[in-house]
VOMI-214327 format. One record per residue (C-alpha): residue in three letters; chain; x, y, z. Coordinates in pm, 1 decimal. Example, Ala and Ser with C-alpha at 12.3 -4.5 7.8 and 13.67 -1.06 7.14 Angstrom:
2
- residuo, cadena, u, v, w
- ALA, A, 1230.0, -450.0, 780.0
- SER, A, 1367.0, -106.0, 714.0
# end
This chain:
227
- residuo, cadena, u, v, w
- MET, A, 639.1, -11740.1, -6257.5
- GLU, A, 854.2, -12042.6, -6332.6
- PRO, A, 643.7, -12359.0, -6388.6
- PHE, A, 698.2, -12660.7, -6163.0
- ARG, A, 632.9, -13007.6, -6299.0
- SER, A, 910.3, -13231.0, -6169.9
- HIS, A, 1240.9, -13172.3, -5996.8
- ARG, A, 1526.6, -13404.3, -5904.2
- GLY, A, 1782.8, -13288.1, -5652.2
- LEU, A, 1989.8, -13351.7, -5341.1
- ILE, A, 1799.0, -13371.9, -5013.0
- ALA, A, 1896.0, -13166.9, -4707.3
- THR, A, 1729.3, -13215.5, -4369.9
- LEU, A, 1660.0, -12967.2, -4090.8
- ASP, A, 1546.0, -13156.0, -3781.7
- ARG, A, 1355.6, -12870.5, -3615.7
- ALA, A, 983.4, -12814.1, -3567.3
- ASN, A, 798.1, -12482.2, -3546.6
- VAL, A, 1057.9, -12292.3, -3747.7
- ASP, A, 918.0, -11940.7, -3775.3
- THR, A, 971.0, -11683.5, -4045.1
- ASP, A, 1200.8, -11472.6, -3827.6
- GLN, A, 1433.6, -11770.6, -3803.6
- ILE, A, 1410.3, -11825.6, -4177.4
- ILE, A, 1498.1, -11465.0, -4260.0
- PRO, A, 1553.9, -11221.0, -3968.6
- LYS, A, 1374.3, -10886.9, -3974.2
- GLN, A, 1689.8, -10677.2, -4024.3
- PHE, A, 1714.2, -10807.4, -4381.5
- LEU, A, 1362.7, -10699.3, -4481.0
- LYS, A, 1450.0, -10336.5, -4548.5
- SER, A, 1555.6, -10393.0, -4908.7
- ILE, A, 1309.2, -10287.6, -5177.9
- ALA, A, 1457.8, -10549.2, -5414.1
- ARG, A, 1346.7, -10913.1, -5425.6
- THR, A, 1703.4, -11043.9, -5449.0
- GLY, A, 1995.4, -11098.1, -5212.8
- PHE, A, 1812.4, -11293.9, -4941.2
- GLY, A, 1968.3, -11635.6, -5002.3
- PRO, A, 2291.5, -11577.8, -4805.5
- HIS, A, 2083.7, -11476.4, -4501.7
- LEU, A, 1864.4, -11786.1, -4491.4
- PHE, A, 1867.5, -11908.7, -4128.2
- GLN, A, 2114.4, -11630.2, -4053.9
- ASP, A, 2113.2, -11666.9, -3674.7
- TRP, A, 2172.0, -12043.1, -3692.1
- ARG, A, 2396.7, -12047.5, -3993.9
- TYR, A, 2662.7, -11806.4, -3866.0
- LEU, A, 2849.9, -11751.6, -3540.5
- PRO, A, 2848.9, -11404.8, -3375.7
- ASP, A, 3180.7, -11323.0, -3548.5
- GLY, A, 3026.1, -11401.2, -3889.0
- ALA, A, 3201.9, -11734.9, -3936.5
- SER, A, 3007.2, -12035.4, -4059.8
- ASN, A, 2855.6, -12234.6, -3774.4
- PRO, A, 2990.7, -12590.8, -3806.7
- ASP, A, 2707.6, -12728.2, -3591.7
- PHE, A, 2426.9, -12605.6, -3817.4
- PRO, A, 2309.8, -12898.3, -4035.9
- LEU, A, 2271.1, -12705.6, -4360.2
- ASN, A, 2635.2, -12595.7, -4341.2
- ALA, A, 2746.4, -12958.7, -4373.0
- GLU, A, 2945.6, -13038.0, -4686.5
- ARG, A, 2715.0, -13333.3, -4760.0
- PHE, A, 2425.3, -13090.1, -4811.5
- ARG, A, 2608.5, -12847.8, -5039.0
- GLY, A, 2399.0, -12782.3, -5349.5
- ALA, A, 2081.9, -12933.5, -5202.0
- SER, A, 1755.6, -12828.9, -5365.3
- ILE, A, 1498.8, -13027.9, -5163.8
- LEU, A, 1457.8, -12932.7, -4797.5
- VAL, A, 1295.8, -13171.5, -4550.8
- VAL, A, 1179.1, -13019.9, -4220.4
- ARG, A, 949.4, -13089.2, -3926.1
- THR, A, 594.4, -12979.7, -3844.3
- ASN, A, 455.6, -12624.4, -3859.7
- PHE, A, 733.1, -12485.5, -4076.8
- GLY, A, 700.8, -12115.1, -4164.2
- CYS, A, 489.5, -12013.4, -3865.2
- GLY, A, 501.3, -11665.7, -3716.7
- SER, A, 466.3, -11335.5, -3896.9
- SER, A, 376.1, -11301.9, -4262.5
- ARG, A, 678.6, -11221.9, -4474.3
- GLU, A, 713.1, -11328.8, -4835.2
- HIS, A, 1087.6, -11274.6, -4794.7
- ALA, A, 1102.5, -11612.4, -4616.0
- VAL, A, 1004.4, -11786.8, -4938.1
- TRP, A, 1244.5, -11576.6, -5142.9
- ALA, A, 1532.8, -11661.2, -4909.8
- ILE, A, 1465.7, -12034.5, -4937.8
- GLN, A, 1445.8, -12018.2, -5316.5
- GLN, A, 1751.4, -11797.3, -5353.5
- ASP, A, 1951.8, -12044.7, -5148.1
- GLY, A, 1875.9, -12303.2, -5415.7
- PHE, A, 1570.4, -12491.6, -5287.7
- ARG, A, 1282.7, -12579.7, -5521.5
- ALA, A, 1069.2, -12782.9, -5279.1
- VAL, A, 1014.6, -12818.1, -4905.0
- ILE, A, 873.4, -13133.7, -4746.6
- ALA, A, 712.3, -13133.8, -4400.5
- PRO, A, 498.7, -13380.0, -4203.1
- TRP, A, 138.3, -13338.3, -4101.4
- GLN, A, 46.2, -13487.8, -3764.6
- GLN, A, -274.5, -13630.2, -3626.9
- ARG, A, -338.6, -13549.6, -3260.2
- GLY, A, -675.9, -13693.5, -3163.2
- ASP, A, -934.2, -13519.2, -3379.4
- THR, A, -692.0, -13243.0, -3473.1
- ARG, A, -471.6, -13248.4, -3780.4
- ILE, A, -160.5, -13032.5, -3740.5
- PRO, A, -36.9, -12909.3, -4078.9
- GLY, A, 320.1, -12934.0, -4196.9
- PHE, A, 322.8, -12567.1, -4297.8
- ALA, A, 172.6, -12247.7, -4160.6
- ASP, A, -109.4, -12127.6, -4386.9
- ILE, A, 41.8, -11790.6, -4479.0
- PHE, A, 379.5, -11943.5, -4559.9
- ARG, A, 214.5, -12208.6, -4778.2
- ASN, A, 16.1, -11943.6, -4965.7
- ASN, A, 325.5, -11728.4, -5017.4
- SER, A, 508.8, -12035.0, -5148.0
- LEU, A, 235.2, -12097.5, -5402.9
- LYS, A, 264.2, -11742.2, -5532.3
- ASN, A, 637.4, -11788.9, -5588.4
- ALA, A, 648.6, -12144.6, -5727.8
- LEU, A, 810.8, -12297.4, -5417.8
- LEU, A, 644.1, -12638.2, -5387.8
- THR, A, 538.0, -12732.5, -5034.8
- VAL, A, 474.5, -13105.2, -4991.6
- GLU, A, 298.3, -13254.5, -4690.2
- LEU, A, 355.9, -13621.9, -4610.1
- ALA, A, 255.4, -13835.9, -4315.4
- GLU, A, 477.0, -13807.5, -4009.3
- ALA, A, 605.0, -14164.2, -4045.3
- GLU, A, 696.8, -14104.3, -4409.9
- VAL, A, 898.3, -13792.2, -4330.2
- GLU, A, 1071.2, -13979.0, -4047.6
- GLU, A, 1170.8, -14244.8, -4298.1
- ILE, A, 1318.6, -13978.7, -4525.9
- PHE, A, 1522.8, -13841.0, -4234.7
- GLN, A, 1655.0, -14189.2, -4162.1
- MET, A, 1746.7, -14257.3, -4525.1
- VAL, A, 1928.6, -13922.7, -4557.5
- ASP, A, 2125.6, -14000.9, -4240.2
- ARG, A, 2216.8, -14342.1, -4378.2
- TYR, A, 2301.8, -14249.5, -4738.9
- THR, A, 2520.6, -13947.3, -4811.8
- GLY, A, 2426.5, -13769.4, -5131.0
- LEU, A, 2074.1, -13909.5, -5141.7
- GLU, A, 1861.4, -13752.6, -5413.5
- ALA, A, 1487.3, -13745.5, -5466.1
- THR, A, 1248.4, -13655.4, -5743.9
- VAL, A, 946.1, -13446.5, -5654.2
- ASP, A, 696.4, -13513.2, -5933.0
- LEU, A, 404.0, -13274.2, -5918.5
- ASP, A, 229.6, -13433.1, -6217.7
- ARG, A, 217.0, -13771.4, -6043.8
- GLN, A, 204.6, -13624.3, -5691.4
- ARG, A, 491.5, -13841.1, -5582.1
- VAL, A, 821.2, -13804.6, -5396.2
- THR, A, 1070.9, -14074.3, -5496.5
- LEU, A, 1396.1, -14142.6, -5311.7
- HIS, A, 1665.8, -14273.4, -5545.5
- LEU, A, 1797.6, -14571.5, -5351.8
- SER, A, 1902.8, -14909.1, -5493.4
- GLU, A, 1533.2, -14989.3, -5462.8
- GLU, A, 1333.2, -14672.6, -5511.9
- LEU, A, 1113.3, -14560.6, -5224.7
- ALA, A, 812.2, -14349.5, -5317.5
- PHE, A, 550.4, -14151.5, -5126.0
- HIS, A, 226.8, -14008.4, -5261.6
- PHE, A, 118.1, -13659.0, -5159.6
- GLU, A, -211.4, -13472.3, -5190.1
- ILE, A, -245.8, -13122.1, -5333.1
- ASP, A, -540.0, -12902.6, -5423.3
- PRO, A, -611.1, -12942.0, -5798.0
- ALA, A, -629.0, -12565.3, -5852.2
- VAL, A, -294.3, -12514.9, -5676.8
- LYS, A, -141.4, -12795.5, -5879.0
- ALA, A, -260.5, -12642.5, -6207.1
- ARG, A, -124.0, -12298.9, -6116.1
- LEU, A, 218.8, -12441.7, -6034.0
- ILE, A, 237.8, -12662.0, -6341.7
- HIS, A, 146.0, -12373.1, -6570.7
- GLY, A, 352.1, -12114.8, -6380.0
- LEU, A, 56.9, -11888.3, -6306.7
- ASP, A, 85.2, -11621.1, -6041.0
- ASP, A, -215.7, -11399.8, -5954.0
- ILE, A, -157.7, -11178.7, -6259.4
- GLY, A, -106.6, -11474.5, -6490.2
- LEU, A, -424.7, -11633.2, -6361.3
- SER, A, -619.0, -11313.9, -6434.4
- LEU, A, -469.8, -11290.0, -6784.4
- ARG, A, -611.3, -11632.7, -6869.5
- HIS, A, -950.5, -11459.2, -6855.2
- GLU, A, -835.7, -11147.2, -7037.8
- ALA, A, -1089.1, -11184.4, -7320.1
- SER, A, -1379.5, -11217.0, -7078.2
- ILE, A, -1256.5, -10922.6, -6873.3
- THR, A, -1220.5, -10708.0, -7186.5
- THR, A, -1570.6, -10802.3, -7304.4
- PHE, A, -1718.5, -10719.7, -6965.9
- GLU, A, -1541.8, -10384.6, -6949.1
- SER, A, -1651.0, -10290.6, -7301.9
- THR, A, -2018.6, -10360.1, -7230.4
- HIS, A, -2032.8, -10242.1, -6870.4
- ASP, A, -2197.1, -9907.8, -6805.2
- PRO, A, -1974.9, -9735.9, -6545.0
- GLN, A, -2273.9, -9534.6, -6426.7
- LEU, A, -2433.5, -9853.7, -6298.2
- SER, A, -2166.0, -9879.6, -6033.6
- SER, A, -2179.0, -9511.1, -5941.5
- PRO, A, -2357.8, -9430.9, -5615.2
- ALA, A, -2700.3, -9272.7, -5654.3
- PRO, A, -2728.5, -8905.5, -5553.5
- ALA, A, -2815.6, -8867.3, -5188.0
- ARG, A, -3165.0, -8737.2, -5108.7
- ARG, A, -3348.9, -8653.9, -4792.8
- VAL, A, -3586.8, -8922.6, -4670.0
- GLY, A, -3934.3, -8782.9, -4619.3
- PRO, A, -4174.5, -8857.2, -4331.9
- GLY, A, -4339.0, -9198.1, -4365.8
- GLU, A, -4074.4, -9339.2, -4602.1
- PHE, A, -3903.2, -9669.3, -4505.0
- GLY, A, -4094.0, -9673.0, -4174.5
- VAL, A, -3960.9, -9334.8, -4065.3
- ARG, A, -4211.5, -9130.8, -3862.7
# end
């Protein structure tokens, strides 16, 4: 898995909340056994008109967002069914990080990302960043105001910096274990291999018979409270 430490790139915004995985990559494109070729179908139903032409009203088709690698969205991004293809489609369209707002509604905190989508992103080195709702709103406003606005997403420092005449920065929180995995580029296999020596030692000293089920036997009268 490719490590993620810091990335600078053009920001693109998608002003829609509750974007589900079927909108990210429709189900008809999930039949492939390969992990490639999903990028052109990202947001397929929004991105293209029924005749296959590019939809001029879809924000990510705008010329000003061409080549963007940081996607800023609204709350509850990636909800719906579990499909890792959604993450692959986002990455294969050129995005390295997605930023979404968390919201506080009374005693309830609404996450920026659906749990399964966030976990799938971790496994594929797509960085998901949660900021406060007001901070994400400020990013939307700055992108609207300044064409070609770039940002740096610094995982080491846990900071998103907008490159304006006076830099504007936002701190984000991330689980330390998740951060370490992304920085070192460790997927589930890579994480296991970090403990390869311990696993090998355990396997070499482990008696396989200890984990074998004992032969079944008939329980006699009076045993274990049986009468």
